[in-house]
N, C-alpha and C positions, 0 to 999 in steps of 0.2 A: 223563192216565192212559189206557192202552190199553184199548179196549173188549173185553169178553169176546165171542168169536165163537161163535155157535150155528148149527148146521145142522139144519134140520127135514126129515126124510125121511118123507113121508106122502102117500098118494094121495088122501086126503080133503082136497081143496083148500080147502074152506070152513073146516075146523078148522085147517089149516096156516096159512091167511091170518090167521085170528084170533089164533093163537099168535104169528105173526111180528109182527103189529101191536102186540100186547100187550108182547112182549119188547123191541121197538124203543123203545116209549114208556118202558120202564124202563132204558134205557141200554145194551142189548145190540146187537151187530152181527149181523144175521140173514140167512141165505140159505136157500132152499128147494129141495127136489127131490121128485119124485113117483114115481120108479122107482129100482131098484138101479143101472141103467145111468147114469142122470142123477146119482145120488148119488156113484158112483165118480168121475165127471168133476169134480163140484163139490168133493169132498173133496180132490182133488189141487190144485185151484186155490185153495181157500178155507182149507184147513188149520184146521178148527174146533177150538176149545177144548172144546166140548161138542157131542155128537151126540144129537139126539132122534130115535130110529129106530123106525118102525112095524114090527111083526112081519109083517104081511100086506101085500105089495106086488104090483103087477100082474105083475112078471116074476120073482117068487121071494120067499123069506123074508128078513126082516131079519137072521136068524141067519147067512145066507150072507155078509153083509158084515162080521160081527164079526171073524173072523180077519184079514181084509185090513186093517181099521183098526188092530188091535192090532199088526200087523206094520209098517205104514207110519207110523202116528201113535200110538206107544205112550202119549203123554201126554194124548191126547184122552179125555175122560170120556164114556162111552156110557150113555144112559138109554133103555131100551126102552119103547115105547108099544104098547098093544093093547087092543082091545075084546073079544078072543077069547082072552085069555091063560089059560094053564093052568100048574099047578105044574111039570110036566115041562119046559115051555118056559122057565119062569123059571130052573129049575135049570141047564138047558143054557146059557142066556144068561149066567148068572153064571160058569159054568165057562169060557166062552169070552171073558170079559173085561168083561161089562157091570157097571156099578157100581150101577144102580138099575133099577126096573121100575114103571111107572105105568099104570094102567088108564084107558081113555077111557069117558066124557067127562072131560076134565081140569078140575080146579078151578084157575083162574088163580093165585090166591094161594098154593095149595099148590105149584104148579109153580115159582113165583117163589122160594118158600122153599127148595125143593130146589136150585135153581140157585145161590142165594146160599150155601148150605152147600158146594156144589161149588167155588164161587169162593174161599171162605175156605180150604178144604182145599188148593187149588192154590197159593194165595199162601203158605201155610205150607210146602208142599213146596218151592217155589222158594227160600224163605228158607233152608231146610235145605241145599239144594244148593250155595248160594254162600257158606256160612260156612266159608271155608277158612283164615281166621286162627284159631289156637288161642286158647282163652280167656285164657291168660296174656298174649298180645300185645294182646288187646282191652282188657285192664284197664290196660295200661301208659299212662303219660302221657309227653309230651316232657319230658325232664329237662335242666336247665341254666339256671343263674341268671346266667351270664356275659352281658356286653353283646352279644356276637355271637349267642348263642343266643336272647336275648330279641328281637333284631331279626328272626331267622328266625321265631320264634313270632308276632310281630306281623304280619309280612308274610303268613304262612300264614293267620292269622285273617282278614285283609283279603281275600285272594284266594279264600278258601273261600266267600264270599258270591256269587260270580259263577259263570259257566258256561264261562269260557275254559279252554283247555288249559293245563296247567302242566308245566314241565320241572324236575325236581328233580335237581340235580347234586351230586356229592360223592364222596369216596373210598369204597372198599369198607369197610363196617362203620360208617359214620357215621349210619345210621338212615333211609335214604331211604324204605324200605317203611313204617316207622312214621310218618314225616311225611306220606306220602300218605294213610294211614288217618286221621291227625289232621285233615287238610284235609277229608276226606270227612265225618268225624264232626261237624265244625263248619259244615257246609254245609246248605242246604235239602234236600239229597238224603240226609240221614243215616239216614232210616228205610228207604231203598231199598238194594239190594245194593251191596257193595264187592267187586269181583271182581279177583283177582290173576292176572297172566300173566307168566311168566318167559320172555323172548324168547330166552334163551341155552340152553335145555334140550332143545329139540325140533328135529327135522329140518324142512326147508321144508314138506313135505307135511303132517306131523303138526301143525306149528304153525298152518298154514292151517286145518286141520280144528278144532284146539283153539280158535282165535279165532272163526271164522265158521261152524263146524258143517259137516256133510256130509249128503248124501242116501244112501239105501241103494244099495249097489253102486257108489259113486263110486270105490272102490279096493279092493284085496284086504283083507278084514277088515271092511269097512263093511257089516255084516250088517243094520243098521237105521239109520233117520234119527237124527241127533244134533244137538241145539242147541249152538251155539258159545257161548263166554263173552260175546261181544258181546250175544247174546240174553238170557243170564242176568243181564246187568248193566242191563237196561232200567230207565230211571228213576233209575239210580244212577251209580256211578263205575267205570270200567274202568282199572285200574292196570297199565301196561305197564313192567315192570322190565327193566333191561338193554336199553333200546330201541336202543342202538348195535349190538347183536348181531342185530337183525332182518334176515333175509335180504333182499337187494336185490329179489328176485322178489316179496316180499310188501309192499314199501314202497309201491308204486303202489296196491295194493288198500286199504291202511290210509289212504293219503292221500285216496282217493275216499270212504271211509267218514267220515273227519273232515270233509270238505267238504260232503257231501250227506246223511250219516246213513243211507246205504243200502248194501246188500251182497248177495252171493249165497253160499249154501252151496257147498262143494266138490261138483261134480257136478250142481249145480242150475241152473235157468234162471230161477227166479222171483226177482224183486227184493224183498228184505225191508228193513224199516226198524227202527231202534232209537235211542231218545233216551238217550244216555249222555254222561257227562263223561269226558274223557280226561286222565289224569295219567301222565306218563312219568318214568322215572328212568334215569340213566346215570352211570358213572364214567369214561366215555371223553370225549375232546375231539372233539365231533361236527364241528367245523369242519375239523379235520384229516382226519376220515373223509370229509368231502365232497371235499376236495382230492385224496384218494387214490381217489375214485370208489366208495367203499363205502357212502355214505349220500346220499340225494337231498336237494338243497338246498331244493326246494319243500316237502318233508315237514318238514325242520328248521324252516323258518319257521312252519309250521302248529303244531308242538308247542311251539315256544319263544315262545309269546305272553306268558307270564309265567314267569320263571325264579326259582327259589329255590335258593340254594347253601348246603349245610350245611358249616360249617367242620370240619376234623379236630380231634380232641381235643387235639393238641399246640398248637393255636392258642388253646385256651381251658382252660388247666390249672386254673383256678379251679372248673371243673365236676367235677373228679375226686373230691373228697370226697362230693358228692351221689350221683354214680354208684356209688362204692364202697359207700356206705350202702344204696343201692337193691338192688344185687346181693347184698350180705351178708344183708339181710332176706329177699330172695327165696329164697336157698339155705337159710336157716334154716327157713323155712316148708316147703320141699320135703323137707328132711331130718328134719323134726319136732324141731328144736332150739330152745331158748329164743332169743327175739329179742335181739340185742345192740345196744348204744348206743355205738359207737366215738366217741372224742374225738380231734379233730384240732388240732394246734398252728396258731395263726393266723400 
C-alpha cells in the first residue's frame, strides 16, 4: 500500500520534529519545511497528499501559499496550524481552499484522527473517479455453458490469481471488456480500481495525457496538473482496450512502464511509480501488425504473457438460448414489463 505523504511547514522546529516523528511511526511518509521558500521547493518535489501549514512563517503568511497549492496540486488536502489563529484568518483560509484548521499546541491523537479522516475521504474520492463501468455492466456475469466458454472461464479464474499481463483476443462484440473485468473481480486486486482505457479513441498527445497525466502548461489547454489513468489504477487493474490501435509513439513509453512500473507525466521531469496489473484486448492480428511495422515486437511479448481467446458466438450456438434469456429479462426490467420465461426446443 502506498504511504500517505505529509508535508509539515512550520518554523517551530521542535514541534515540527515531534509531529514528523509521530506521523512516521504511524505509517506516514513525512517531509518538513521551515519557510515559504523551502515549502515551495519541497511541494514541487514531494507532491504531498496532505499539507500541514503554519500561518506564521519567517518570510510570510501560510495564506500566501494556499492559492499556489490549489493551482499546482488541487488534490492536496490543506490543514492550517496556528497558535495565533483568528476567526477572520480561518474564514480567509477556508475560502482559499483549506479543509481544516488546528490550533497549537496540537494533541497527537487528535491530529492522527484528523489525518485518518482525510485519508478515508481521499480513498472514497478515488473510488468514485475510477468507477467508469456503469452499474449494469458491473452486475453482469460471464454467460455461456458451452464447452468453449467454460474453458475460457476456467482459464480466466486461474490467471486472475497472478499478476502477469493478460492479452484477451476475440472479434468485436465477443465481450473482451467484460472478461477483463471478470478477471479483475476474481483477483486479489478486486477491492482496488479497475480503470478502462480505449486506445482507439484519442490522438497521440491526448492518449499520452489520458494514460500518464500531464503537468500544468504541458500543452495548450493544460491549465492544471492532471493524474493519468495509470495513477488512478494504483493497486488495481489497468485495462487497455484496442491495444492494437496504440500509436507507435506511445508503445515505447508503455513498454517501459510495464517493465519498470515507472513513468513521467506529459511535460514533467519527475519519475513516478504505480503498481498496477495490465490487461490488454485486441481484435487485430498483432503478429501481422508487427510484420507491417505498426506494433513493437518487444511490447507484444510483454503483453502476451498469458493469452485468453474468446470464441465468437457462431462457434458456440448452444449459448444462444442463455444469452437470449439474459437480454430478454434485462430489457423487461428496463421497460417495466413482466419478466418472461421463454421455452426453447431441445
